[in-house]
C-alpha positions as CSV (number, residue, x, y, z in Angstrom):
1,M,3.2,49.7,6.7
2,R,5.1,49.0,3.5
3,A,8.3,48.8,5.2
4,I,7.4,45.5,6.2
5,L,7.7,44.1,2.9
6,V,11.3,44.2,1.6
7,V,12.7,43.5,-1.8
8,L,15.8,41.6,-1.7
9,V,18.1,39.3,-4.1
10,L,19.0,35.9,-3.4
11,G,21.8,35.9,-1.3
12,P,23.2,35.4,2.7
13,L,20.8,37.9,3.8
14,L,17.8,36.4,2.7
15,A,18.8,33.0,3.3
16,E,19.8,33.9,6.9
17,A,16.3,35.8,7.4
18,A,14.3,32.9,6.1
19,E,16.0,30.6,8.2
20,S,14.8,32.0,11.2
21,G,11.3,30.6,10.3
22,Q,9.7,34.4,10.4
23,V,10.5,35.6,7.1
24,L,8.9,34.1,4.0
25,E,10.0,34.2,0.6
26,V,7.0,35.5,-1.8
27,W,7.0,35.4,-5.5
28,T,5.4,34.8,-8.7
29,R,6.3,32.1,-11.1
30,R,7.6,33.2,-14.2
31,P,7.0,31.8,-17.8
32,G,9.4,28.8,-18.9
33,R,10.8,25.7,-17.9
34,H,12.4,25.1,-14.7
35,V,14.9,22.2,-13.4
36,G,16.1,21.2,-10.5
37,F,13.4,22.3,-8.0
38,S,14.3,26.1,-9.0
39,R,11.0,27.5,-8.4
40,G,11.4,29.7,-11.2
41,R,11.4,33.1,-9.1
42,D,10.0,36.2,-10.3
43,A,9.8,39.6,-8.3
44,L,11.3,38.0,-5.1
45,R,10.3,39.2,-2.0
46,A,10.5,38.6,1.5
47,V,7.8,39.4,4.0
48,D,8.7,39.4,7.7
49,L,6.0,38.1,9.8
50,S,7.6,39.3,13.1
51,K,7.0,42.7,11.9
52,M,3.0,42.3,10.6
53,P,0.3,43.0,12.9
54,Q,0.0,40.1,15.2
55,E,-3.5,38.2,16.3
56,E,-3.9,35.8,19.5
57,R,-6.2,32.9,18.6
58,T,-7.5,30.0,20.3
59,L,-7.8,27.4,17.6
60,F,-8.3,23.7,16.9
61,D,-5.3,22.5,15.2
62,A,-6.2,19.5,12.9
63,Q,-2.6,18.4,13.0
64,L,-2.5,18.1,16.7
65,G,-6.3,17.3,17.2
66,E,-7.0,19.6,19.8
67,K,-7.1,23.3,20.7
68,H,-4.0,25.6,21.3
69,K,-3.7,29.3,22.0
70,Y,-1.3,30.9,19.0
71,R,0.2,34.3,18.4
72,G,0.7,34.7,14.3
73,V,-0.5,36.0,11.1
74,P,-3.3,34.7,8.9
75,L,-2.2,33.3,5.7
76,Q,-4.9,35.7,4.2
77,A,-2.9,38.8,5.5
78,V,0.1,37.6,3.8
79,I,-1.8,37.6,0.7
80,D,-3.1,40.7,0.9
81,F,0.1,42.3,1.6
82,A,2.4,40.9,-0.9
83,S,-0.5,40.3,-3.6
84,P,-0.1,38.9,-6.9
85,G,-1.1,39.7,-10.0
86,Q,-4.6,39.5,-11.7
87,A,-3.9,36.3,-13.4
88,E,-2.7,34.3,-10.7
89,D,-5.6,32.5,-8.5
90,L,-3.5,29.6,-6.7
91,V,-0.9,29.9,-4.2
92,L,1.8,27.2,-3.7
93,L,2.6,26.6,-0.2
94,H,6.4,25.6,0.0
95,F,7.4,23.9,3.2
96,K,10.9,23.1,4.6
97,N,10.7,19.2,4.2
98,G,9.7,19.8,0.6
99,M,6.0,19.4,0.7
100,L,3.8,21.7,-1.5
101,V,0.4,22.4,-0.9
102,P,-1.8,24.3,-3.4
103,V,-4.5,26.6,-2.1
104,P,-7.2,28.6,-4.3
105,F,-6.7,32.0,-2.5
106,R,-9.5,33.5,-4.8
107,D,-11.9,31.3,-3.7
108,T,-13.2,33.0,-0.6
109,A,-15.4,30.2,0.4
110,A,-12.3,27.6,0.9
111,M,-10.2,30.3,2.5
112,A,-12.8,30.7,5.4
113,R,-13.3,26.9,5.5
114,L,-9.6,26.8,5.4
115,D,-8.7,29.5,7.7
116,V,-4.8,28.9,7.5
117,F,-3.3,30.6,10.2
118,I,0.7,31.1,10.4
119,A,1.7,30.4,14.1
120,L,4.8,32.3,15.7
121,A,4.3,31.5,19.2
122,L,2.4,28.8,21.1
123,E,0.9,29.5,24.5
124,V,2.1,27.3,27.5
125,E,2.1,27.4,31.3
126,D,5.7,28.7,32.7
127,G,5.8,29.0,36.6
128,G,2.1,28.8,36.9
129,K,1.5,31.7,34.5
130,A,0.6,31.5,30.9
131,A,3.6,32.8,28.7
132,F,4.1,32.2,24.9
133,T,7.1,30.5,23.4
134,S,8.4,30.2,19.7
135,D,9.5,26.2,20.7
136,F,6.7,24.3,19.1
137,P,6.8,20.5,20.1
138,P,7.3,18.3,17.5
139,L,4.4,16.1,16.5
140,R,4.4,12.4,17.0
141,K,1.4,10.3,16.6
142,K,0.3,7.5,19.4
143,G,2.5,4.8,19.7
144,A,5.6,6.4,17.8
145,E,7.3,7.7,21.0
146,N,8.0,3.6,21.4
147,R,9.5,2.9,18.1
148,D,12.1,4.5,15.6
149,A,10.5,7.9,15.4
150,R,10.8,10.6,13.1
151,P,8.6,13.6,14.5
152,I,7.8,16.8,12.2
153,F,9.4,19.6,13.6
154,F,8.3,23.2,13.7
155,D,11.3,25.7,14.0
156,G,10.1,29.2,13.4
157,N,6.5,28.6,12.5
158,K,3.8,26.3,12.5
159,V,0.8,26.3,10.2
160,V,-2.5,25.6,12.0
161,V,-5.6,24.7,10.2
162,K,-8.5,23.7,11.8
163,T,-9.6,21.1,9.2
164,R,-7.7,18.3,7.5
165,W,-9.8,19.1,4.1
166,L,-8.0,20.5,1.6
167,P,-9.7,21.8,-2.2
168,A,-7.2,19.7,-3.8
169,T,-8.2,16.2,-2.2
170,G,-11.8,17.0,-1.4
171,L,-11.6,14.9,1.5
172,D,-12.3,15.8,5.3
173,G,-12.7,13.8,8.4
174,P,-10.2,13.0,11.3
175,D,-8.8,9.8,9.7
176,V,-8.8,10.9,5.8
177,F,-5.5,11.3,4.0
178,S,-4.3,15.2,4.3
179,P,-1.2,16.9,3.3
180,W,-1.6,19.2,6.0
181,A,-0.9,16.5,8.7
182,H,2.5,16.1,7.3
183,V,3.8,19.8,6.8
184,D,6.4,21.3,9.0
185,R,7.6,25.0,8.6
186,L,6.5,27.4,6.1
187,E,9.3,28.8,3.9
188,G,7.4,30.3,0.9
189,L,4.5,31.4,-1.1
190,E,4.4,30.8,-4.6
191,Y,2.0,32.4,-6.8
192,V,0.6,30.5,-10.1
193,K,-2.2,30.4,-12.2
194,A,-3.8,26.8,-11.8
195,E,-4.6,25.8,-15.4
196,A,-0.9,26.7,-16.1
197,W,0.4,24.7,-13.3
198,R,-1.8,21.6,-14.2
199,K,-0.9,21.9,-17.8
200,Q,2.7,21.2,-17.0
201,F,1.7,17.7,-16.1
202,T,-0.8,17.1,-18.8
203,F,0.3,14.5,-21.4
204,G,-1.7,12.7,-24.1
205,D,-5.4,12.8,-24.7
206,E,-8.6,12.8,-22.5
207,K,-7.9,9.2,-21.4
208,L,-4.9,10.2,-19.4
209,Q,-6.9,12.9,-17.4
210,K,-8.3,10.6,-14.9
211,G,-4.3,9.7,-13.7
212,L,-3.7,13.3,-14.0
213,D,-6.5,14.0,-11.4
214,V,-5.2,11.1,-9.1
215,F,-1.7,12.5,-9.3
216,L,-2.6,16.4,-8.3
217,S,-5.1,15.2,-5.8
218,R,-3.1,12.4,-3.9
219,C,0.6,12.2,-5.0
220,A,1.6,16.2,-6.0
221,F,2.1,17.4,-2.4
222,C,4.9,15.2,-1.8
223,H,6.3,14.2,-5.2
224,G,7.4,16.0,-8.1
225,L,8.0,15.0,-12.0
226,R,11.5,15.6,-13.1
227,K,12.1,17.9,-10.5
228,V,9.3,20.0,-11.3
229,G,7.1,20.2,-8.0
230,A,7.4,18.9,-4.5
231,D,10.5,17.1,-3.4
232,F,9.5,15.7,-0.1
233,G,9.2,12.0,-1.5
234,W,10.8,10.4,-4.5
235,D,10.6,11.8,-8.0
236,F,8.1,10.2,-10.1
237,A,10.7,10.1,-13.3
238,E,13.9,10.4,-12.3
239,P,16.3,8.5,-11.9
240,I,14.1,5.5,-12.7
241,P,10.2,6.0,-13.9
242,I,8.2,4.7,-11.0
243,A,5.9,3.1,-13.5
244,S,8.6,0.7,-14.9
245,I,9.1,-0.8,-11.4
246,R,5.6,-0.8,-9.9
247,P,2.6,-2.0,-11.5
248,P,-0.8,-0.7,-10.9
249,G,-1.6,-3.7,-8.3
250,A,1.9,-2.6,-6.3
251,L,0.8,1.1,-6.2
252,V,-2.4,0.0,-4.2
253,L,-0.6,-1.9,-1.9
254,H,1.8,1.0,-1.4
255,A,-0.6,3.7,-1.1
256,R,-3.2,2.0,0.7
257,Y,-2.1,-0.1,3.2
258,R,0.3,1.8,5.3
259,E,0.5,2.5,9.0
260,G,-0.7,5.8,10.1
261,D,2.8,6.7,11.9
262,A,4.7,5.6,9.0
263,P,6.2,9.0,8.1
264,E,6.9,9.9,11.5
265,R,8.7,6.9,12.0
266,G,10.8,7.5,8.7
267,L,9.5,4.5,7.0
268,M,7.2,5.4,4.1
269,M,4.2,7.4,2.7
270,P,1.0,7.6,4.8
271,S,-2.0,5.4,4.3
272,I,-4.2,6.7,1.7
273,K,-7.3,4.3,2.3
274,E,-9.4,6.0,-0.3
275,F,-6.9,5.1,-2.8
276,S,-9.0,2.5,-5.2
277,D,-7.8,0.2,-7.8
278,A,-9.5,2.4,-10.4
279,D,-7.3,5.1,-9.3
280,A,-4.2,2.8,-9.2
281,K,-4.8,1.8,-12.9
282,A,-5.5,5.3,-14.0
283,L,-2.4,6.5,-12.0
284,W,-0.3,4.0,-13.8
285,K,-1.3,4.8,-17.2
286,W,-0.5,8.4,-16.5
287,L,3.0,7.7,-15.0
288,K,3.8,5.4,-17.9
289,V,3.7,8.3,-20.3
290,A,4.6,11.0,-18.1
291,G,8.0,8.7,-17.1
292,D,9.1,9.4,-20.5
293,I,8.2,13.2,-21.3
294,E,9.5,16.1,-20.0
295,P,6.9,18.4,-18.3
296,K,5.9,21.1,-20.4
297,P,6.9,24.8,-19.6
298,Y,4.8,26.8,-17.4
299,E,3.1,29.2,-19.8
300,P,0.3,31.5,-17.7
């Protein structure tokens, strides 16, 4: 069983394996300041999903809004196999498009509710017979096919969750904002200590905590700060601090009033209907300070 987990150094071999979509990089974030979206790797490992025990499941896929039969590996099985240290309590899921989704893997109730499944193949009908294929269809929303669409592609694997809910957002339902709706191929698992991860973005006094909460619950899945965090959307501090060009009112307009299929059309971020005027004001105050300060080093 231990042969499944291979310890490797960064190089062409790991890059080639990871490009297949069936090999995940797994690491624990090391202490210190990390620049340029370098993930601060420590104890880097590669887990070959194709060599792990496979399961076949008929699952409701919240991203597609319907049931499909998949073959793959539960996220929990990867975590159990490539286990972190005792201090880490959060796993950051890194996706090919730059999104970053935090999962509190020590919370058994949350893990059961999410039931994250890493699908390697999808069952389709081939000549009147059922067969599995690793060619996942791209994700398009209704109406997008008649426009300048930018579908979400899944090459090698597709993460399937049965709910749009994520603990970090606290939202559930078919129409709420969900980072799960926009992820593509899973590429890596990064173990961190949740409190230490949050402290990297903690500035000033308690008056800024509400703004930090808004950032972590609505923005941090796509946006980073001075190249710390996600890199799907623009950086909130570089090259120009976002607070210097968007007042609170503009943040509301940008976040709340978006067309639902905008990301697939390559236009802009999704609509966050739950984003309030109070959220915008709190976020702007935090951004105003964060735009002038370097994120703190990661100190578990």
